[in-house]
LOVEXVEX-954126 format. One record per residue: residue in one letter; x, y, z of N, C-alpha, C, O in turn. Coordinates in steps of 0.02 Angstrom, whole numbers, padded with zeros to 5 digits, always signed. Example, Ala and Ser with C-alpha at 12.3 -4.5 7.8 and 13.67 -1.06 7.14 Angstrom:
2
A+00660-00284+00390+00615-00225+00390+00660-00165+00390+00712-00166+00423
S+00642-00112+00354+00684-00053+00357+00645+00002+00394+00670+00057+00402
# end
This chain:
209
X+00043-00059+00000+00000+00000+00000+00044+00061+00000+00101+00058+00024
X+00020+00118-00027+00061+00179-00024+00073+00201+00047+00029+00194+00089
X+00133+00228+00060+00148+00248+00129+00104+00305+00151+00090+00351+00113
X+00084+00300+00214+00041+00353+00242+00083+00412+00263+00145+00408+00265
X+00049+00466+00278+00084+00527+00298+00122+00516+00363+00175+00545+00374
X+00094+00475+00406+00128+00463+00470+00191+00422+00461+00240+00432+00495
X+00188+00375+00413+00249+00336+00399+00304+00381+00371+00362+00373+00389
X+00286+00428+00328+00336+00473+00298+00368+00516+00351+00428+00528+00350
X+00327+00540+00399+00354+00582+00453+00402+00542+00496+00454+00567+00517
X+00383+00478+00510+00428+00437+00551+00493+00424+00515+00546+00423+00547
X+00491+00413+00448+00552+00400+00409+00597+00462+00409+00658+00457+00416
X+00565+00522+00400+00606+00583+00399+00637+00597+00466+00689+00629+00469
X+00605+00574+00520+00634+00585+00586+00693+00539+00598+00739+00555+00636
X+00693+00482+00566+00748+00435+00577+00811+00455+00537+00865+00439+00560
X+00808+00490+00479+00865+00506+00435+00912+00558+00464+00973+00548+00459
X+00891+00611+00494+00938+00663+00517+00993+00639+00561+01050+00660+00553
X+00979+00594+00610+01036+00574+00652+01092+00543+00612+01151+00557+00627
X+01077+00502+00562+01130+00471+00522+01166+00523+00480+01227+00521+00474
X+01129+00570+00452+01160+00622+00410+01204+00668+00451+01259+00685+00430
X+01182+00686+00509+01222+00728+00552+01286+00693+00573+01339+00724+00580
X+01281+00629+00584+01342+00592+00603+01393+00591+00546+01453+00598+00558
X+01369+00581+00485+01415+00582+00428+01448+00650+00419+01507+00655+00405
X+01406+00702+00427+01435+00770+00419+01486+00785+00472+01538+00816+00459
X+01473+00762+00533+01522+00774+00586+01586+00736+00574+01640+00760+00590
X+01579+00676+00547+01640+00637+00531+01680+00670+00476+01742+00675+00481
X+01646+00693+00424+01682+00728+00369+01714+00793+00394+01769+00811+00373
X+01679+00828+00438+01708+00889+00465+01770+00876+00506+01818+00914+00504
X+01767+00821+00545+01826+00804+00585+01885+00787+00540+01942+00807+00554
X+01872+00750+00487+01926+00733+00440+01954+00795+00407+02014+00801+00398
X+01910+00841+00388+01934+00903+00356+01977+00944+00405+02028+00971+00385
X+01954+00947+00468+01994+00984+00517+02062+00951+00527+02113+00985+00533
X+02062+00884+00529+02126+00849+00537+02172+00861+00479+02232+00870+00488
X+02145+00861+00418+02186+00873+00358+02215+00944+00360+02272+00954+00342
X+02174+00992+00381+02199+01061+00385+02254+01069+00437+02303+01104+00426
X+02244+01034+00494+02297+01037+00545+02362+01005+00519+02417+01030+00533
X+02356+00950+00481+02415+00917+00453+02450+00963+00403+02512+00966+00401
X+02411+00998+00362+02440+01043+00314+02476+01101+00348+02530+01122+00328
X+02444+01127+00402+02476+01182+00438+02540+01159+00474+02587+01198+00481
X+02539+01096+00498+02598+01071+00534+02655+01052+00487+02712+01048+00510
X+02641+01042+00423+02693+01023+00375+02743+01080+00366+02722+01137+00355
X+02808+01065+00370+02858+01118+00360+02856+01144+00288+02853+01105+00241
X+02858+01206+00280+02855+01236+00214+02908+01290+00208+02930+01320+00257
X+02930+01302+00144+02981+01352+00131+02947+01416+00108+02902+01415+00066
X+02969+01470+00136+02944+01534+00112+02973+01550+00044+03020+01517+00022
X+02946+01601+00012+02971+01621-00054+03044+01643-00049+03084+01629-00093
X+03060+01678+00005+03129+01700+00013+03176+01640+00020+03230+01639-00010
X+03155+01590+00059+03198+01531+00067+03205+01493+00002+03259+01467-00014
X+03151+01489-00036+03155+01455-00100+03203+01491-00147+03243+01460-00182
X+03199+01557-00148+03244+01596-00190+03316+01586-00168+03362+01581-00209
X+03326+01584-00101+03394+01575-00075+03422+01507-00096+03479+01503-00118
X+03381+01455-00089+03404+01387-00108+03418+01385-00183+03468+01356-00204
X+03374+01415-00223+03386+01416-00296+03450+01452-00315+03487+01430-00358
X+03461+01509-00281+03523+01546-00295+03585+01506-00276+03634+01505-00313
X+03582+01472-00218+03639+01432-00196+03653+01375-00245+03711+01360-00260
X+03600+01343-00270+03609+01289-00319+03640+01316-00383+03685+01286-00412
X+03614+01373-00406+03641+01403-00467+03714+01423-00457+03755+01414-00501
X+03729+01451-00399+03798+01472-00385+03845+01412-00383+03901+01415-00410
X+03823+01356-00352+03864+01295-00349+03876+01268-00418+03932+01246-00434
X+03824+01268-00460+03832+01243-00529+03880+01287-00568+03923+01263-00604
X+03871+01353-00562+03916+01399-00598+03988+01392-00575+04035+01394-00615
X+03997+01384-00509+04064+01375-00482+04096+01312-00508+04155+01311-00526
X+04057+01257-00511+04083+01195-00537+04104+01201-00610+04157+01176-00630
X+04062+01234-00651+04079+01244-00722+04141+01286-00729+04183+01272-00771
X+04148+01338-00687+04207+01381-00690+04270+01343-00673+04322+01350-00706
X+04267+01302-00620+04326+01263-00600+04346+01215-00655+04405+01209-00671
X+04297+01180-00684+04313+01133-00739+04343+01170-00798+04391+01146-00829
X+04316+01229-00815+04343+01268-00871+04415+01289-00857+04457+01286-00902
X+04428+01311-00796+04497+01333-00778+04545+01274-00784+04601+01282-00810
X+04524+01216-00760+04568+01157-00764+04581+01137-00837+04637+01120-00855
X+04529+01140-00878+04538+01124-00949+04585+01173-00984+04629+01154-01021
X+04574+01238-00971+04616+01289-01002+04688+01282-00979+04735+01289-01018
X+04698+01267-00914+04766+01257-00888+04799+01198-00922+04859+01200-00939
X+04761+01144-00931+04789+01085-00965+04806+01100-01037+04858+01078-01062
X+04763+01137-01071+04777+01156-01140+04840+01198-01145+04882+01187-01188
X+04846+01247-01100+04905+01291-01101+04969+01251-01087+05021+01265-01118
X+04965+01203-01042+05024+01162-01028+05045+01122-01089+05104+01119-01107
X+04996+01092-01122+05011+01052-01181+05038+01096-01238+05085+01077-01273
X+05008+01155-01246+05032+01200-01298+05103+01224-01283+05143+01233-01329
X+05118+01235-01220+05186+01255-01201+05236+01200-01218+05290+01213-01244
X+05217+01138-01203+05261+01081-01218+05270+01074-01293+05326+01066-01318
X+05213+01078-01329+05217+01071-01402+05259+01127-01432+05298+01115-01478
X+05250+01188-01407+05289+01245-01433+05363+01236-01421+05404+01250-01466
X+05382+01212-01362+05453+01202-01347+05483+01148-01392+05537+01157-01419
X+05447+01093-01400+05472+01039-01443+05475+01062-01516+05522+01046-01552
X+05424+01099-01537+05423+01123-01607+05482+01171-01621+05513+01167-01673
X+05497+01215-01573+05554+01261-01583+05619+01222-01587+05662+01237-01628
X+05627+01174-01543+05688+01133-01545+05693+01095-01611+05746+01094-01643
X+05638+01064-01632+05638+01026-01695+05653+01071-01754+05689+01052-01799
X+05625+01132-01754+05637+01178-01809+05711+01196-01814+05740+01197-01868
X+05742+01209-01757+05813+01227-01757+05855+01168-01785+05902+01179-01824
X+05839+01108-01765+05877+01050-01789+05866+01040-01863+05913+01026-01900
X+05804+01046-01886+05789+01038-01957+05825+01091-01999+05850+01076-02053
X+05827+01152-01974+05863+01205-02009+05938+01190-02011+05971+01198-02063
X+05964+01166-01954+06035+01148-01953+06050+01093-02003+06101+01095-02037
X+06006+01044-02008+06016+00989-02055+06011+01013-02127+06047+00988-02171
X+05968+01061-02140+05962+01088-02208+06027+01124-02227+06053+01114-02282
X+06054+01165-02181+06117+01199-02196+06175+01149-02199+06222+01157-02238
X+06171+01096-02159+06222+01043-02161+06224+01011-02230+06278+00999-02258
X+06165+00997-02258+06163+00966-02325+06189+01014-02378+06223+00994-02425
X+06174+01079-02369+06201+01128-02416+06277+01129-02415+06310+01137-02466
X+06306+01119-02355+06379+01118-02350+06407+01059-02389+06455+01067-02427
X+06379+01001-02378+06406+00942-02412+06393+00941-02487+06429+00909-02525
X+06341+00977-02508+06327+00980-02579+06365+01037-02613+06392+01029-02668
X+06365+01096-02580+06392+01155-02613+06448+01188-02573+06475+01240-02594
X+06466+01159-02515+06518+01188-02471+06500+01258-02449+06543+01302-02446
X+06436+01268-02432+06412+01333-02406+06370+01321-02343+06352+01264-02327
X+06354+01376-02308+06307+01376-02251+06331+01337-02190+06291+01319-02148
X+06397+01325-02185+06421+01290-02126+06411+01333-02063+06392+01307-02010
X+06423+01398-02068+06414+01442-02011+06339+01444-01990+06324+01444-01931
X+06295+01444-02039+06223+01443-02024+06203+01379-01988+06163+01380-01941
X+06231+01323-02010+06216+01260-01977+06239+01261-01904+06204+01236-01860
X+06298+01290-01892+06323+01296-01824+06277+01339-01781+06263+01322-01723
X+06253+01395-01808+06209+01439-01771+06144+01405-01753+06118+01413-01698
X+06116+01366-01799+06054+01331-01785+06064+01276-01733+06021+01266-01690
X+06120+01242-01736+06134+01191-01686+06141+01221-01616+06117+01193-01567
X+06174+01279-01612+06181+01313-01547+06113+01338-01523+06099+01337-01463
X+06071+01361-01570+06003+01381-01550+05963+01323-01522+05926+01331-01474
X+05969+01265-01554+05934+01205-01529+05959+01186-01460+05920+01166-01417
X+06024+01192-01449+06052+01176-01384+06026+01225-01330+06012+01204-01274
X+06021+01288-01348+05995+01338-01300+05922+01324-01283+05901+01330-01225
X+05881+01307-01334+05811+01292-01322+05804+01231-01276+05763+01230-01231
X+05844+01180-01289+05841+01119-01249+05859+01134-01176+05828+01107-01130
X+05909+01177-01165+05928+01194-01097+05873+01236-01063+05860+01228-01003
X+05842+01281-01101+05792+01326-01072+05725+01290-01060+05691+01304-01011
X+05707+01245-01104+05642+01211-01101+05647+01138-01079+05603+01098-01094
X+05701+01122-01046+05712+01051-01029+05656+01024-00984+05638+00965-00992
X+05629+01064-00939+05576+01040-00894+05513+01023-00933+05482+00971-00921
X+05494+01066-00981+05434+01052-01020+05443+00992-01065+05399+00949-01069
X+05501+00987-01097+05513+00930-01141+05520+00866-01101+05497+00813-01123
X+05550+00870-01042+05558+00810-01000+05491+00784-00977+05484+00724-00965
X+05441+00828-00971+05374+00805-00951+05344+00758-01002+05298+00720-00986
X+05368+00760-01063+05342+00719-01117+05386+00658-01130+05361+00602-01133
X+05451+00669-01137+05495+00614-01157+05537+00588-01100+05573+00539-01108
X+05534+00621-01042+05573+00599-00985+05641+00633-00982+05669+00652-01033
X+05667+00641-00921+05730+00676-00911+05788+00639-00942+05835+00670-00968
X+05786+00572-00940+05841+00532-00969+05846+00545-01044+05901+00551-01071
X+05788+00549-01079+05789+00563-01151+05813+00633-01165+05848+00645-01215
X+05794+00681-01122+05818+00750-01131+05893+00753-01123+05927+00786-01162
X+05920+00718-01073+05993+00717-01064+06028+00685-01123+06079+00709-01146
X+05999+00630-01148+06028+00597-01207+06026+00642-01268+06073+00644-01308
X+05971+00679-01276+05966+00725-01332+06016+00782-01325+06044+00805-01375
X+06027+00805-01263+06076+00857-01252+06146+00834-01273+06184+00873-01302
X+06162+00772-01258+06227+00744-01279+06233+00744-01355+06285+00760-01383
X+06177+00724-01388+06178+00721-01462+06185+00791-01492+06221+00800-01541
X+06150+00841-01463+06155+00909-01490+06226+00936-01483+06253+00966-01529
X+06255+00924-01425+06324+00949-01415+06372+00914-01462+06418+00945-01490
X+06362+00849-01471+06406+00812-01518+06395+00836-01589+06443+00842-01628
X+06333+00850-01607+06317+00875-01674+06353+00942-01686+06382+00953-01739
X+06350+00986-01636+06384+01051-01643+06460+01042-01648+06493+01076-01688
X+06488+00996-01609+06560+00983-01612+06581+00958-01681+06633+00978-01707
X+06541+00915-01710+06558+00888-01777+06555+00943-01830+06598+00945-01874
X+06506+00987-01825+06503+01043-01872+06564+01088-01864+06592+01112-01913
X+06583+01100-01801+06642+01142-01789+06705+01110-01817+06750+01145-01839
X+06708+01043-01817+06768+01008-01844+06774+01017-01919+06828+01008-01947
X+06719+01034-01952+06722+01043-02025+06754+01109-02045+06777+01117-02101
X+06754+01157-01999+06776+01225-02017+06848+01227-02044+06859+01259-02095
X+06896+01196-02011+06964+01202-02037+06980+01155-02095+07035+01158-02124
X+06933+01112-02113+06948+01062-02164+06939+01090-02234+06897+01134-02246
X+06979+01063-02280+06975+01082-02351+06936+01027-02387+06958+00969-02388
X+06879+01044-02416+06838+00992-02449+06876+00953-02502+06861+00895-02514
X+06924+00984-02534+06962+00949-02587+07015+00904-02557+07027+00850-02583
X+07048+00926-02503+07105+00888-02476+07084+00840-02421+07118+00790-02410
X+07032+00854-02385+07012+00813-02327+06946+00777-02338+06904+00775-02293
X+06937+00750-02397+06873+00719-02414+06858+00658-02369+06800+00646-02352
X+06909+00620-02351+06897+00561-02310+06872+00580-02241+06824+00551-02215
X+06905+00630-02210+06883+00653-02144+06814+00685-02147+06772+00675-02103
X+06802+00722-02200+06736+00754-02208+06682+00700-02217+06627+00707-02190
X+06698+00647-02253+06650+00592-02262+06633+00558-02195+06576+00540-02182
X+06685+00549-02153+06673+00518-02087+06628+00563-02044+06581+00539-02012
X+06643+00628-02044+06603+00675-02005+06531+00679-02032+06483+00683-01993
X+06524+00676-02098+06457+00679-02128+06414+00620-02105+06355+00628-02089
X+06444+00561-02104+06406+00502-02082+06383+00508-02010+06326+00489-01994
X+06426+00533-01966+06407+00539-01895+06356+00595-01886+06310+00589-01845
X+06363+00649-01925+06314+00703-01921+06244+00678-01939+06195+00696-01907
X+06240+00637-01991+06175+00612-02012+06143+00569-01957+06082+00572-01947
X+06182+00529-01924+06155+00486-01870+06127+00528-01814+06070+00518-01792
X+06167+00577-01791+06144+00619-01735+06085+00662-01755+06038+00670-01717
X+06087+00691-01815+06033+00735-01837+05967+00698-01845+05915+00721-01822
X+05970+00639-01877+05908+00600-01887+05879+00578-01820+05818+00580-01811
X+05921+00558-01773+05896+00535-01708+05865+00592-01669+05813+00583-01636
X+05895+00651-01672+05867+00709-01636+05798+00727-01663+05752+00741-01625
X+05791+00727-01729+05726+00744-01759+05674+00691-01741+05617+00707-01726
X+05694+00627-01744+05647+00573-01728+05622+00577-01656+05562+00571-01643
X+05668+00588-01610+05649+00591-01539+05605+00652-01525+05560+00648-01483
X+05616+00707-01560+05579+00769-01546+05510+00768-01579+05462+00793-01549
X+05503+00741-01639+05440+00745-01675+05386+00700-01645+05327+00719-01645
X+05405+00642-01620+05355+00595-01593+05316+00625-01534+05254+00623-01536
X+05348+00653-01483+05309+00681-01428+05269+00743-01447+05215+00755-01420
X+05295+00782-01494+05258+00841-01516+05192+00820-01548+05140+00851-01536
X+05194+00769-01590+05133+00743-01621+05085+00715-01569+05025+00726-01573
X+05112+00679-01521+05070+00648-01469+05037+00701-01425+04978+00693-01407
X+05073+00754-01408+05044+00806-01365+04996+00852-01403+04951+00880-01374
X+05006+00858-01468+04963+00902-01507+04895+00870-01520+04846+00905-01528
X+04892+00804-01521+04830+00769-01539+04772+00784-01493+04717+00797-01518
X+04779+00783-01426+04721+00796-01382+04705+00870-01372+04656+00886-01339
X+04744+00915-01400+04732+00987-01389+04666+01008-01419+04627+01044-01387
X+04651+00987-01481+04589+01007-01514+04527+00984-01476+04482+01024-01466
X+04522+00920-01455+04463+00900-01416+04456+00938-01350+04400+00956-01331
X+04512+00951-01316+04508+00989-01253+04484+01060-01266+04445+01087-01227
X+04508+01089-01320+04487+01158-01337+04412+01160-01353+04377+01205-01331
X+04388+01110-01391+04316+01106-01406+04275+01096-01343+04222+01127-01336
X+04299+01054-01298+04262+01042-01236+04258+01104-01193+04206+01118-01163
X+04312+01142-01189+04312+01203-01148+04263+01254-01177+04229+01289-01139
X+04259+01260-01243+04211+01306-01274+04139+01284-01262+04095+01325-01251
X+04128+01218-01264+04061+01192-01253+04038+01205-01181+03980+01224-01170
X+04082+01195-01133+04065+01207-01063+04050+01281-01052+04003+01299-01017
X+04092+01325-01081+04081+01397-01073+04016+01419-01105+03982+01463-01080
X+03998+01387-01162+03936+01406-01197+03875+01382-01159+03824+01416-01157
X+03879+01322-01129+03823+01295-01091+03814+01331-01025+03769+01315-00987
# end
């Protein structure tokens, strides 16, 4: 049968207590959530900016330190390569003048000057060159340069027409010392020059980023 008016009133009287209980439970949960949010530690805008600045500063400092180390390494390698290249150039020039002497009996004084220049460079840049080929090799090269200069000096009083046998002996020894000096000097210069380009590219990339 359809519900009577009295039944409807009794049903409506029974619903409010359950609804009020649900609302009170939801309100308690909401209050608890708000208290939890208020109790949660939070960073102010100033603190966030400070932390962000410190992170940016640390990153910039790290990039700067890496760039300085790379540039320092590049400069060291270029210094070594430059010293070896100057020494090699002096020896090659001396050998060119040496060949002119044996072919045309000219440029002996020029060969002597270049040999002395190579000896001076080796003495001045011995630390840089030793970092690549070792001190023992530098000492051995110094012995060869001095001997090379001595042999050139021995040619000065000789007459190419009358002393051909002695000149031939000196020529053979000069070739041995000259070739060995160039060989020992060119290898480390090539080895040290090879990584310079990648290091230079890396330093530019870090600075750009």
